[in-house]
C-alpha positions as CSV (number, residue, x, y, z in Angstrom):
1,M,191.3,108.2,-109.0
2,V,188.4,106.1,-109.7
3,I,184.9,107.0,-107.8
4,F,182.0,104.3,-108.1
5,V,178.9,105.6,-108.9
6,L,175.4,104.5,-109.5
7,T,173.6,105.5,-112.6
8,K,169.9,105.6,-112.4
9,N,167.3,107.2,-114.6
10,K,170.0,108.8,-116.6
11,T,171.4,110.5,-113.5
12,T,174.5,109.7,-111.9
13,M,174.4,109.1,-108.0
14,V,177.9,110.1,-106.3
15,N,178.8,109.8,-102.6
16,H,179.2,113.4,-101.3
17,V,182.6,112.4,-99.6
18,K,184.1,110.8,-102.8
19,L,182.7,113.7,-105.0
20,K,184.6,116.3,-102.6
21,Q,187.6,114.2,-102.9
22,Y,187.4,114.2,-106.8
23,I,186.6,117.8,-107.0
24,T,189.8,118.6,-104.9
25,T,191.8,116.7,-107.2
26,L,190.7,118.8,-110.3
27,F,191.5,121.8,-108.7
28,E,194.8,120.8,-107.4
29,R,195.6,119.9,-111.0
30,M,194.3,123.5,-112.1
31,G,197.4,124.6,-109.8
32,C,195.4,125.3,-106.5
33,S,197.2,124.4,-103.3
34,T,195.6,121.4,-101.4
35,T,193.9,123.8,-98.8
36,D,192.5,125.9,-101.3
37,A,191.4,123.1,-103.6
38,E,189.5,121.6,-100.6
39,S,187.8,124.9,-100.0
40,V,186.5,124.8,-103.4
41,A,185.3,121.4,-103.4
42,E,183.7,121.8,-100.0
43,L,181.9,124.7,-101.0
44,L,180.7,123.2,-104.3
45,V,179.7,119.8,-102.7
46,A,177.8,122.0,-100.0
47,A,175.8,123.5,-102.7
48,E,174.7,120.1,-104.0
49,L,173.9,118.7,-100.7
50,R,171.6,121.6,-99.9
51,G,169.7,121.1,-103.1
52,I,171.3,124.2,-105.1
53,P,173.0,122.4,-108.0
54,S,173.1,125.7,-109.9
55,H,176.0,126.5,-107.7
56,G,177.6,123.0,-107.4
57,V,179.3,120.7,-109.5
58,M,178.2,122.5,-112.7
59,R,180.4,125.3,-111.7
60,V,183.7,123.3,-112.1
61,K,183.5,123.9,-115.9
62,D,183.0,127.8,-115.4
63,Y,185.9,127.9,-113.0
64,Y,188.2,125.7,-115.1
65,Q,187.6,127.9,-118.2
66,M,188.1,130.9,-116.3
67,V,191.6,129.5,-115.1
68,A,192.5,128.2,-118.5
69,A,191.8,131.8,-119.6
70,N,194.1,133.3,-117.1
71,R,191.1,135.0,-115.8
72,I,191.7,133.7,-112.2
73,N,194.7,133.3,-110.2
74,T,195.3,130.0,-108.6
75,K,198.4,131.0,-106.7
76,P,196.9,134.0,-104.7
77,T,198.0,136.1,-101.9
78,V,194.8,137.1,-100.2
79,K,195.3,140.0,-97.7
80,V,193.9,142.8,-95.6
81,V,194.5,146.1,-97.0
82,H,192.6,148.3,-94.6
83,E,191.1,147.6,-91.1
84,T,189.9,148.8,-87.7
85,P,189.2,146.8,-84.6
86,S,185.6,145.8,-85.9
87,T,186.4,146.3,-89.7
88,A,188.4,145.1,-92.6
89,T,189.0,145.5,-96.4
90,V,190.2,142.1,-98.0
91,D,191.9,142.0,-101.4
92,G,191.3,138.7,-103.1
93,D,194.1,139.0,-105.5
94,N,191.9,137.7,-108.3
95,A,191.4,134.2,-106.5
96,L,188.7,131.7,-106.8
97,G,185.8,133.1,-104.8
98,P,185.3,130.3,-102.3
99,I,189.0,130.9,-101.2
100,V,188.3,134.5,-100.8
101,G,185.2,134.1,-99.1
102,K,186.3,131.7,-96.4
103,F,189.2,134.0,-95.5
104,S,186.9,137.0,-95.3
105,M,184.3,135.4,-93.3
106,K,186.9,133.8,-90.7
107,L,188.4,137.4,-90.3
108,A,184.9,138.8,-89.7
109,I,184.4,136.2,-86.9
110,E,187.7,137.0,-85.4
111,K,186.9,140.8,-85.5
112,A,183.5,139.9,-83.7
113,K,185.1,137.8,-81.0
114,V,187.0,141.1,-80.0
115,A,184.7,144.0,-80.9
116,G,181.2,142.4,-80.6
117,T,180.7,142.6,-84.3
118,G,182.8,142.1,-87.2
119,W,182.5,143.4,-90.8
120,V,184.7,142.7,-94.0
121,A,184.3,144.1,-97.3
122,T,186.1,142.1,-100.1
123,R,187.3,143.0,-103.4
124,N,189.1,141.5,-106.4
125,S,187.4,138.3,-106.0
126,N,185.2,135.8,-108.3
127,H,182.2,134.0,-108.1
128,Y,181.9,132.5,-104.4
129,G,179.2,129.9,-104.6
130,I,176.2,129.9,-102.1
131,A,176.1,132.6,-99.7
132,G,174.8,130.4,-97.1
133,Y,177.8,128.6,-96.8
134,Y,179.6,131.5,-95.1
135,S,177.0,133.0,-93.0
136,M,176.5,129.5,-91.4
137,M,180.2,129.6,-90.5
138,A,179.1,131.9,-87.7
139,L,176.8,129.6,-86.0
140,E,179.2,127.4,-84.1
141,H,180.6,130.8,-82.4
142,D,177.0,131.8,-81.1
143,M,177.1,134.6,-83.9
144,I,174.7,135.6,-86.5
145,G,176.4,135.4,-89.8
146,I,175.8,137.7,-92.8
147,S,177.1,137.3,-96.4
148,M,176.3,139.0,-99.6
149,T,177.8,139.3,-103.0
150,N,177.5,141.2,-106.3
151,A,177.6,139.1,-109.5
152,N,177.4,139.3,-113.3
153,P,175.3,142.0,-114.7
154,L,172.4,140.1,-116.0
155,V,169.5,141.6,-114.0
156,V,167.6,144.7,-115.5
157,P,166.7,147.6,-113.2
158,T,162.9,148.4,-113.2
159,F,161.7,149.7,-116.6
160,S,165.1,149.0,-118.2
161,T,166.5,146.6,-120.9
162,S,170.0,147.2,-119.7
163,K,171.6,144.4,-117.6
164,F,173.2,146.7,-114.9
165,L,172.7,144.4,-111.8
166,G,173.7,140.8,-110.6
167,T,171.4,138.3,-108.9
168,N,173.0,139.6,-105.9
169,P,172.2,136.9,-103.0
170,I,172.1,137.7,-99.2
171,A,172.3,135.1,-96.6
172,I,171.5,135.4,-92.8
173,A,172.0,132.5,-90.5
174,I,170.9,133.0,-86.8
175,P,171.9,130.3,-84.1
176,T,169.3,128.5,-81.9
177,E,169.2,126.3,-78.8
178,K,167.6,122.9,-79.6
179,H,166.1,123.5,-83.2
180,P,167.9,123.7,-86.5
181,P,169.3,127.3,-87.0
182,F,167.3,129.8,-89.0
183,V,169.2,130.3,-92.3
184,A,167.7,132.6,-95.1
185,D,169.8,132.2,-98.2
186,F,168.4,133.9,-101.3
187,A,169.0,135.6,-104.7
188,T,167.5,139.2,-104.8
189,A,166.4,138.2,-108.3
190,P,163.7,135.4,-108.9
191,I,166.2,133.1,-110.7
192,A,169.8,132.7,-111.0
193,R,171.9,132.4,-114.1
194,G,172.8,128.8,-113.2
195,K,169.1,127.8,-112.9
196,L,168.3,129.1,-116.2
197,A,171.4,127.1,-117.4
198,L,170.0,123.9,-115.9
199,M,166.7,124.5,-117.5
200,A,168.2,124.9,-121.0
201,K,170.2,121.7,-120.4
202,K,167.2,119.8,-119.5
203,G,164.9,121.3,-122.2
204,Q,162.6,122.9,-120.0
205,K,160.9,126.4,-120.4
206,A,161.4,129.3,-117.6
207,P,158.0,130.5,-116.1
208,I,156.7,133.7,-117.3
209,G,157.8,136.7,-115.0
210,L,161.4,135.5,-114.4
211,V,163.1,136.8,-117.5
212,Q,162.3,139.2,-120.4
213,D,163.8,139.5,-124.0
214,E,165.9,141.9,-125.6
215,N,163.0,144.4,-126.1
216,G,161.7,144.0,-122.4
217,H,158.9,141.6,-123.4
218,P,158.1,138.7,-121.0
219,T,159.5,135.3,-122.4
220,N,160.0,131.8,-121.3
221,D,163.0,131.2,-123.0
222,P,166.0,130.1,-120.6
223,D,168.5,131.1,-123.0
224,T,167.1,134.6,-123.1
225,L,170.4,136.0,-121.7
226,V,172.4,134.7,-124.6
227,H,170.0,136.7,-127.2
228,G,170.2,140.0,-125.2
229,G,167.4,139.4,-122.7
230,G,167.6,139.9,-119.0
231,I,166.7,138.7,-115.6
232,L,164.0,140.6,-113.7
233,T,164.4,141.7,-110.1
234,L,162.5,140.0,-107.4
235,G,158.9,140.5,-107.9
236,G,159.0,141.0,-111.6
237,D,157.1,144.0,-112.9
238,V,156.3,147.3,-110.7
239,E,152.5,145.7,-110.0
240,H,154.2,142.7,-108.3
241,G,156.6,144.8,-106.4
242,G,159.6,144.6,-108.9
243,H,160.8,148.1,-107.9
244,K,161.4,146.7,-104.2
245,G,163.5,143.9,-105.6
246,Y,165.5,146.6,-107.5
247,C,166.1,148.4,-104.4
248,L,167.2,145.2,-102.3
249,T,169.5,144.1,-105.4
250,S,171.0,147.7,-105.5
251,I,171.7,147.5,-101.6
252,V,173.5,144.3,-102.1
253,D,175.6,145.7,-105.1
254,I,176.6,148.8,-103.1
255,F,177.7,146.9,-100.0
256,S,179.6,144.5,-101.7
257,S,181.4,146.7,-104.3
258,V,181.4,150.6,-103.5
259,L,182.2,150.0,-99.7
260,G,185.3,147.9,-100.2
261,G,186.4,149.0,-103.9
262,A,185.0,146.4,-106.1
263,N,183.5,146.9,-109.5
264,F,179.8,147.7,-109.2
265,G,176.8,147.0,-111.6
266,P,177.6,146.8,-115.3
267,F,181.2,146.9,-114.4
268,V,181.3,143.7,-112.7
269,P,183.9,141.2,-114.9
270,P,181.8,138.4,-116.3
271,Q,182.5,134.9,-114.5
272,V,182.7,133.1,-117.8
273,P,185.5,133.5,-120.2
274,Y,183.5,133.8,-123.4
275,L,182.2,137.2,-122.4
276,P,184.9,139.9,-122.5
277,I,186.1,142.0,-119.6
278,P,184.4,145.4,-119.8
279,D,186.7,148.1,-121.0
280,K,186.1,150.4,-118.2
281,K,186.4,149.3,-114.5
282,V,185.5,151.3,-111.3
283,G,187.1,149.0,-109.0
284,D,189.0,145.5,-108.6
285,G,187.1,142.4,-109.8
286,L,183.9,141.2,-108.2
287,G,183.1,141.9,-104.6
288,H,181.3,140.4,-101.4
289,F,180.3,141.9,-97.8
290,F,180.4,139.5,-94.7
291,G,179.3,140.1,-91.2
292,A,179.4,138.4,-87.9
293,I,177.4,139.6,-84.8
294,R,178.2,138.1,-81.2
295,I,174.9,137.4,-79.6
296,D,176.4,138.2,-76.1
297,A,177.1,141.7,-77.3
298,F,173.2,142.0,-76.7
299,R,172.0,139.6,-74.4
300,P,173.2,136.1,-73.0
301,A,173.5,133.9,-75.8
302,K,171.6,131.0,-74.3
303,E,168.7,133.3,-73.5
304,F,168.5,134.7,-77.2
305,K,168.7,131.0,-78.5
306,L,166.0,129.8,-76.1
307,I,163.7,132.6,-77.5
308,M,164.7,132.0,-81.1
309,D,163.4,128.4,-80.2
310,K,160.3,130.0,-79.2
311,W,160.0,132.0,-82.3
312,I,160.5,128.9,-84.5
313,E,158.0,126.9,-82.5
314,T,155.6,129.6,-83.0
315,F,155.8,130.1,-86.9
316,R,155.7,126.2,-87.0
317,N,152.5,126.2,-85.5
318,A,151.0,129.0,-87.8
319,S,147.7,127.7,-89.8
320,S,148.5,126.4,-93.1
321,I,146.3,127.1,-96.4
322,E,144.2,123.9,-97.2
323,G,146.0,121.7,-99.4
324,Q,149.2,123.4,-98.9
325,P,152.3,122.2,-96.7
326,N,153.0,123.3,-93.1
327,V,154.6,126.6,-92.7
328,M,158.6,126.1,-92.9
329,I,161.4,127.9,-91.3
330,P,164.0,129.4,-93.5
331,G,166.7,126.8,-94.1
332,D,164.4,123.8,-93.7
333,P,164.3,122.5,-97.1
334,E,168.1,122.8,-97.5
335,R,168.7,120.9,-94.4
336,K,166.4,118.1,-95.4
337,N,168.1,117.9,-98.8
338,E,171.4,117.8,-96.7
339,E,170.0,114.9,-94.7
340,K,168.5,113.2,-97.9
341,F,171.8,113.4,-100.3
342,S,174.4,112.6,-97.5
343,K,172.7,109.3,-97.3
344,E,171.5,108.7,-100.8
345,G,174.4,110.5,-102.7
346,I,174.3,113.5,-105.1
347,S,172.5,113.3,-108.4
348,I,174.5,114.6,-111.3
349,I,172.5,114.8,-114.6
350,P,173.9,113.7,-117.8
351,Q,174.8,117.2,-119.2
352,V,176.7,118.2,-116.1
353,L,178.6,114.8,-116.0
354,T,179.7,115.4,-119.5
355,D,181.1,118.7,-118.6
356,L,182.7,117.6,-115.6
357,N,184.4,114.6,-117.5
358,E,185.7,116.9,-120.3
359,V,187.6,119.1,-117.6
360,A,188.6,115.7,-116.1
361,Q,190.1,114.6,-119.4
362,K,192.0,118.0,-120.2
363,L,193.5,117.8,-116.7
364,G,194.4,114.2,-117.0
365,V,192.2,112.9,-114.4
366,E,190.1,109.5,-114.9
367,P,186.3,110.4,-115.5
368,L,183.7,110.3,-112.8
369,N,181.8,107.7,-114.1
370,Q,184.7,105.0,-114.7
């Protein structure tokens, strides 16, 4: 397969449709079914389109290395292992996270159609990409979507040097009538591992207040995780509310693990092959949690969406600080990125392109920049 690209300012611009086709081919070569490969590719390209490259194409190398090390199952049987009319527990059979995540969110939506709300706890999974992708699946059904996941233990609890928690994102998508939907999608730590990795690849320093060194001191080294350092919780130190970030991160961890039977905190298996799997485990794999809430279980959907429009209009009209942009609604930056990158193409930096082409070569696929 040959994809025509435009190289500009040392970055490679790729059409998002072509990029999805290319990544699908790579995951098919890894052993995934076409349907599963498309699910993974769609998720990674969605991250790029929404301006979250830390969860986009650069993850192909991580996923490939995990598959090559037999740490991920490319022929999974994802199944429900426990359920009630409104809830379910899903076992992902150690599949690629986007495959398990999509299955679980669809199930939450189907549960909500019957019971008004649907809740799914998922175990035995892996890194599932951007949380917002799953919560947004509920929008077309006039439902509120909720998605969260635990992650590699890279985050330190307040007052600690022990990396016991993940960046643990949460996303909530709320439908509207005429305005773009409200989509809050954020990590419960101030920065994700992938963003630190991108900083390191670009030769940049991390802003003070995001990470600490192995002794608990502030540092601007984006590679501090490699040297024993850790990511702070949202807020940073106690004076800036870091203890509240610790609470929020912990809540996501518990919902994503203890509830469904996945590993929690320091027992979550690393999502890179060069780190060993912990000797001790308290569950199966990595965990997620999904929710779908039918609007008309509370009030007529159109009535709710019209009021959501009013909510959005009210906040858009909030007074701005002099010299600062107008107040934005959660989801605005990502939506603008999606509009822009859908037209202009997705930008891939040289270091990520090199990684992608190395994977392609090993899989017998032509490089992206041919």
